[in-house]
N, C-alpha and C positions, 0 to 999 in steps of 0.2 A: 629227545634233545635234537635241536636243529643242527644243520651242517655247520653254520657259523659258530654255534656254541661248542660243538665237538672240536672244531679247528682251534678255537680259543683255548679250550682245556688242554688239547694236545700241545699247543705252543707254550702254555704256562708250564706244563710238565717238563718240556724240553729245557726251558729256561732254568727252572729249579734244579734239574739234573746237571746242567752245565755249571751253574754257580757252585753247587756242592762239590762237583768234581774238581774244579779249579781251586777252590778253597782247600780241599784235601791235598792237592798237589803242593800248594804253597806251604801248608803246615808240614807236610812230609819233608819238603826241602829244608825248612827251618829246623826240623828235628835232626836231619842228616848233618846240617851245619853244626848244630849243638854237639852231637855225638862225635863228629870229626874233630871238633875243637878239643874235646877231652881225650880223644884218642892220640893226638899228637902233642898234647900239652900235659905235663906232669902237674897235677893239681894237689897231690898229697906228698908232703915231705916226710920221709922216714929216716930217723937217726938211730942207729942201733950199733952198740959197741960190742955185743956178744953174738956169736953165731952158734947154733945148737951146742916114761917107763911104763906099767900100765896106767891109763888115765884115771884120775879121781878128782872130785870136786872139792874146792876149798870153801868151807863154811864158817870157819872161825876167823872172822876179820871184823875190824871196826870201820864204820862208814859214817861220814858226816858231810853236811852241805855247808859250803863256804860262799859268802857273798863275794862277787868279783865283778867290778864295774867294767873290766876290759873283756869279759866273756860275752858271747852273742846274746844270752838271755839274762846276764847279770849274776849267774851262780856257777859254781863248779863243785864236783863231789870229790872227796878224798877218802880213799880206801887204804887201810893199813893192816898188815899182818906180819907174822914172823915165820920164816921157813922152819922146817923140821930140824931137830938137832943133828940128825944124820941123813945124808942123801947118798944112797948106795951107788946110783949111776946118774949120768947126766940126763936131765929131763927138760921139759919145756913148760913154761907158764903160758897158758893160752886163754883168751877170752874174746868174745865177739862184740863189736861195737857197731851201732847204727847211728850215723850222723852225729858222731861224738869225737872231740879232740882228745888225745891221750898223751900223758907223760908218765913214765915209770922210773922209780928210783930204787936202787939197792944200796942200803946203808948210806943214803945221801948222794950216791953217784947216779946221775941221770943216764940211764942206759937205753931209753927209747922215747921217741916223740912222734906223734901223728897229728899233723895240722896242715892247713892249706898254706900255700906260698903267700907271703905278706903282700906282694904286688898284684895278686890275683883277686880282683874285686867282682869277678864275673859270677861266682857261686860261693856260697858259704860252706857248703857241705864237703866232707871228705869221703862221702859214700858209706858203704857198709864194708867193714874190714875185720880180719882176724889179726889180733895182736899176738905174736909168737915170741916169747922171751926165753932164750936158752938159760937154764939153771944148772950150774956145775956143782960137783960134790963139795967144793970149797966154799960154796955159798950157804952152807948150813948155818942156821940160826941168824941169818941176816934179816934185817927189817925191809919189808917191801912196801913202798908207798906208790899208789896209783892215783893219778889225778884224771878225772873224766869230766870233760866240759861239753854239755849238750849244745847242739847247734840250734835246735828248734825247741819251743816251749813244750810241744807234745811229747818230748823225750826226757823231760825233767825228772820224772820218777821211774825211769826205766832201770830195772835191775840188771846187773852184769853178773854172768855166771863164770866164776873163776875155775879153770881146770888145770891140772898139773899131771904130766905123764909124758910118754914119748910122742914125738911129732907125728909119727905114722899113725898112732892110735887116734889122734885128733882127726886126721884125714879120714880114716876108716869109719870112725863114729859119725862124722858129719855126712859122709857119702851114703851110709846106710839109711840115714834119716831122709835125705833129699833124693834118694834114687827114684822113688815113684814119680816125683815131680819132674826130674830130669828126663826120665823115659817118656813120660807123657808129652813133655815139651818137644823132645826130638821127634816123636810121632807126629805131633801137630805140624812141625816145620816140614817134615817129609811129605805129609798129606798135602800141605799147601803147595809145595814145589811140584808135586805130581799134578795137581789141578792146574797150576800155571802152565806147566809144560804141555799138558793135554790141550788146554785152551789155545796155546800158541800154535801147536801143530794143527789143530782143527781150523783155526783162523787162516793159516797158511794154505789150507785146502779149501778155503772159502766156505767153511761151515762155522758160522758164528757161535762161539761158546763163551761170550763175554761174561755171563753170569757165573760160570765155573771159574773164570779168571778172578772175579771179585771174591768168590768164596776162598780161592787159593791164597789171595793176598791176606784175607782175614786170618786164615789158619796159620800162615807164616808169622804174622805179627803176634798172634796169640801164643805161638810156640816160643818166639824170642822173648816175649814178656815173661813167661814162666821160667825159661832157662836162665835168664839173667836175674831172677828174683829168688834165688836159693842162697843159703848160707855157704854152700860149697863153691859157688861161682868165684868168689874172691881168691880162692886158692889157684885158679887158672892163671890169672894175670894180676898179681897183688898190687901193682902200681897203676892199674886201670880200673879201680873199683868205682870211681866216679862215672866213668864211661858206662859201665854195666848198669849203674843206677839209672842214668838218663835213658839208656835203651829201654829198660824195664818200664819206667814211668811214662815215657812218650808213646811206646807201643800201646799201653793201657789207655792213653788219652784219646788217640784217634783210631784205634783198632776197631771200634764199634762202627765206624763209617762204612767201610766196604761190606760189612755184614748187613747193615740196613739197606744199602743199595742193592745187594743181592736179593734180599727178601722182597724188596719192592718190585722186582721183576715179575713176581708171581701174583701181585695184587692188582686190584682195579685202580683206576685213575685217582680217585679220592685218597685211598690209602697210600698209594705211591707218592702223591704230592705231600701228604703228611710226613712220610719218612724222609723225603727230600728236604723239607723245611727243618726237620730235626737234625739232619746231617749238616745243613748249613749252620745252624745255631751251635751245634757241637764243635764244628771246626773253628768257628769264630771264637768261641770260648777258649779253645786250645791255643789259638793264635794270640789271644790276650795273655794267657798264662806264659807263653813263650816270650812275648814281648817284655813282660815284667821280669822274666828270668834274664833276658839279654841286657836289660837296663839295670839289673842288680837291685831292683826294688823288692821283689818277692821271689823266693825260690819256688820251683814247681812243687816241691814237697810240702810247702806251706799252704798250697792251694789244692792239695790232693783230695780234700773233702768235696770240693766243687766237682772234681772229676768223677768221684764216686756217685755224686747226686746225678750228674749228667748221664752216666752209664745206667744208673737205676731207672731214670725216666725213660731212657731208650728201650730197656728191656721190658718195662711195663707197657710202653706204647706198642712194642712189637707183639706182646702177648695179647693186648686188647684188639689190635688189628687182625691178629691171627684168628681170634674168635669171630670177629666181624666177617672176615673173609670166608671162614668155614660155614657160617650161617648163610651168607649170600651166594657162595659158589660151592655147593656141596658136591658138584660133579668133578671138581678139580682135585685129582689125587695128590698132586704135589703140595697143594695148600693144606690138605687134610693131614698129611704126614708132618709138615712143618708146624701145624697147629699143636699136635700132641707133643712134639719134641720141644717146642718153644716153652711149654710149661716146665719142662725139665731144666731148661736154661735159666728161667726165672728163679727156680729153686736153688740152682747152683750159685748164681750171683748173690742172692740173699744170704745163703749160707757162708760164702766167702767173706762178704762185707761184714756180716755180724761177727764172724770169727776174728777178722782183722781188728775190729774195734775192741773185742774182748781180750785178745792176746796182746794187742799193741804192735803186731807185725804180721806180714803176709807169708812168712816162710812156712813151707809145708802145706799151704792151702791149695788143694787141687779140685775142689768141688766145681768151680767155674770151668777150669780147664777140662775136666773129665766130662762134664755135661755138654759143653760146646763141642768137644771132640766127637762125642757120640752123635750130636746133632749134625756136624759136618760130614762124618762118614756115612751115616744113614741117608741123609738128604742128598749129599753129593753123589753117592752111588745110585740113589733113586733117579736123580737128574740125569746121570750118565746113562743109566739103563733106558730112561725115556728117550734120550738122544739116540741110543742104539736102535730102539724101536722105530724112531723117525728115520734113521739111516736105512733100515730095511724097507720101510715104506717108500723112501726116496728112491732106493735102488729099484723097487718094483715099478714105481712111476717112470723112472728113467728107461726101464725095459719096455714099458708100455709106450712111452714116447718114441723109443727107437723103432718099435713095431709100427707105430703110426707113421713115423718118418719113412719107413720102408714102403708102407702102403701109399703114402703121399708121393714118394718118388715114382712108384709104379703108375699112379694116376697121372703124375706129371708127364711120364713117358708116353702114356696113352694120349694125353692132351697134346703133347708135342707132335705125336703121329697124326692126330686129327688136324692140328694146325698146319702140318705139312700138306695133308690132303686138301685142306681148305685153301691153302696158298696155290696148290696146283690147280684147284678148281677155279680160283680167281684168275690165274694165268690163262686157263682155258677160256673163261668168260671174256677176258680182255682180248685174247686172240680171236675169239668168235666175233668181236666187234671190229677187229682190224683185218678185214679180208685181204687176201693177197692181190686179188684183181683190183681192189680199190687202191692199194698202195702203188701197184704198178701203173694204174691209170693216172693217179695224181702225179707221180714222178714223170710220166710221159707228157702230161700237160705242162708241168713246170719246165721240162726240157724244151717244149715248143715255145713257151713264153721267153725263154732265154735267148732264142734266135731273133725275135722281133720286138719283144716288150720286156726289158729288164726290170722295170718297176713292178709289173704284175708278177714276174717270176719271184722277185724278192718278197712281195706280199704273200704269194702262195707258199713259199718256203717257211715264212714266219708262222702262218696259220697251221701249216702241216706239222711243223715241229711242236707247236703248242698243243695241237690235237693229239699227237702221239704221246707227249709228256703227260697229259692229263689221263689218258688211257692207262699208261704204265703206272701212274701214281694210284690208280684205283686198286692195285694189288695191296697197297699198304693201308688202305682205308679200313677201319674197324667198325665204324658206325655211319650215321647219317651225315650228309654234306649239305652245305648251303645251296639253295636252288639257283642262286646267282652263278655259282661255279658250274653247275650243270648247264645253265643257259649259255655260258661262254663256249662250252664244248659243242653245243648244238649249233651256235652261230658259226664256229670255225668249220664244222663239217658241211653245213649248208653252203658257206662261202666257197669252199673247195669244189663242191659239186656244181655250183653256179659258174665257176671258172671253166669247168669242163663242158657244161651245157648252158651257155649264157642266155639262150632264148627259150629254153624249155622249162626251167624251174623258177618259180616265184615263191617267196617266203614272207609271211606277214606275222606280226606279233600283236597281242593285246594283253599286256601284263598288268593286271590290276593288283595282284598280290605277289610280292617277291621275298618277303621276310619269313621264310619257312625253310624246313629241311626235308630232304628226300633221300632215299637210298641211292648210292652212286650208280651211274649207267642205267637210268630209268627212262628219261625223256629222249635222249640221243638215239638209242636203238629204235624207238618207235618212229621218230622223224626219218631216220635212215630207211626203215621199212616202208614208210609212206612214199618216199621219193623213188626207191628202187622198184617196188612192186606196184605202186599206185600210179606214178606219173610217167616213168621211163619205159614201162612195158608197152609194146606195140607202137613204139616211136611216138608216144603221146607227149603232151606238155600239160602243165597245170600249176595249182597253187597249194601250198601246205600252210595251214593256219595253226598257230600256237597261242593258247589263251590260259590265263590263270585268274581265279576269283575265289572269294570266300562265300560259302553258303551255310549259314547257321554255324554248326560245329565242325565243319570240314573245309579243307582247301580242295578245290576242284581244278584239275589240269586237263585241258582238252587239246588233242592233236587231230586235226581233220584235214582231208584232202579231197579233191574232185577227180580222183583217178578212176581206175577200172573197177574197183570194188571187188567183193567176193560174197559167197553165200555163207552167212554166220554159222550154220550147222556144220559146215566143212572146216571151221577154224581149228577145232581140237585135233583133227587128223593132220591138218596141214601146218599147225603151229610150229614155227622154227625154234631152234635152241635159244636164240636171243630173247624171243618173246616169253618162253617158259622161265628163263632166268629173271626177267623183269617181274613177272607175276610172283615168283618165289620170294624175291627180295621185298617187294611191297607188302606181302602178307606177313612175313616173318620179322621184318625189321621195323615196319611202320604201322602194322595193323591196318593197312590200306586195302584197296581193291582196284581192279582194272576191268573195264567192260568194253566190248567192241560192238559197233553198230555199222553195218556195211550193206550197200545195195549195189549189185552188179551194174556197171555202166554209169553209176552216179557218184560213188565215192565212199570213203570210210571215215568213221569218227571213233576215236579212242578216248575214253573218259577214265581218269584216275582220281580217286578220292582218298585223302589222307586226313585222319582225325586231327583236330586242332591241338589237343594236349600233347601230341607227339611233335607237331611242327613248331610249337612255341619253345 
């Protein structure tokens, strides 16, 4: 795959992830708004005129269906039976309703009503409720009539189990049946909170565990779904049953999204994009369901089948992708574990959905919760263990980096020491080029000019200051310098010497090539050497010639004089420090060379050659 294609795929992946994330946030906000509304608003009106033995089921009763145009689906059910002739102690008549309005009469007296407020058009349902009617001893042989009005068509044929006994017996009996679901729900919430807290802590330490955070969100939502979907839950807050219902159903609607986003982190780009698309479509469907609820067109409960289908598609998609990723990435241990456990999740979802449509309710169904809890714990622990291993590796790498930093600091210290030595050497080189007698002689000459020629004194001061400044700046030079800068230094030096010896020193130039670079203090020491040792010895006079030209692949610099000359074989033994420094810099900085050709009594010629690739 080309770089542009990879970038396009990565960009598309980020766009899909962003869209699904923000849609999930919007849906979550809508759900919180819906739940908050029912938390502060009383949706269910309860009218009860009576306030409170072992529990038993009433089976001897008559039930008939009556057409009622004013009811939500056009019918209501009427159940009638007669209480026992003797009632030894006060008891409670109890039955559980799911999305049903209720009215109860005792010998024609209306003692209980369960229905929504007339002015509330936001939702039809009154949720899932326990109807608890106290029966006193004096109620013996009274006729009981119960009117049950289903809110949704799917509950038209739902049977109601009538129980009579002590109120405490009803609580205990229900708690014993729902206890497994309650415990598993609490465990799921606890696991989710732990994952979220661990993720938050690690992120605060700049160790990204976003995938653990997503898994924690899913676990928390899964736990709240099952905790609010038990028959025991309405006992906790009897007047908030509608709120519990919407918590349960909305957690179910969008809880699959963080799970899919978490799974997608372990998959390749194609699989991840497929899951992101699924998340987007899932949240969009949930938003449509919420919008229909807000507008009072369709309650969420009426579109619950759509939610089940969406979840089923998601589970199947995750299972298929798990198999695909297992085949494609056999070396990834996390995907291998997720693949095996994803089959368990698929089985759990199928079992719960099938049981729901067979039983007609989801109470006591823990297959999905149990399978996903196992999935979360095993995969979550495996992931955290993987991170622990990475932390150990990271700690080892940090130790190695610290050791390397120490070694680097030691090398830097050594380099600093070498730089200091190099600086001292440069200073020594510079000082070797500025001899004391030259400084004193120039100052003496300037002093003389001050007495009878102020203009020449000023010119000499300017040239001398520029000459000194350029020599001092040489200390800071790290590499090659332009030949033009070196030429100015030579001209200043020669001009100062000509002021001292106006009739003895002549200087000529033939500059054919100037656009190249040389090591600093290369030409000036050679010209100085030619004047001092070639022309001025034995009170002679003469000419120094400077020439530059290109010859094939090199630049050639020639410094020649017609002075006293010397014997070439004696050069090595007599070579001064300045000449040795020039040779060293030419060879090591420019890859160049320097040659001397001298004849005693005739003069000296110095030839410097610098490769063109260095000079350009």
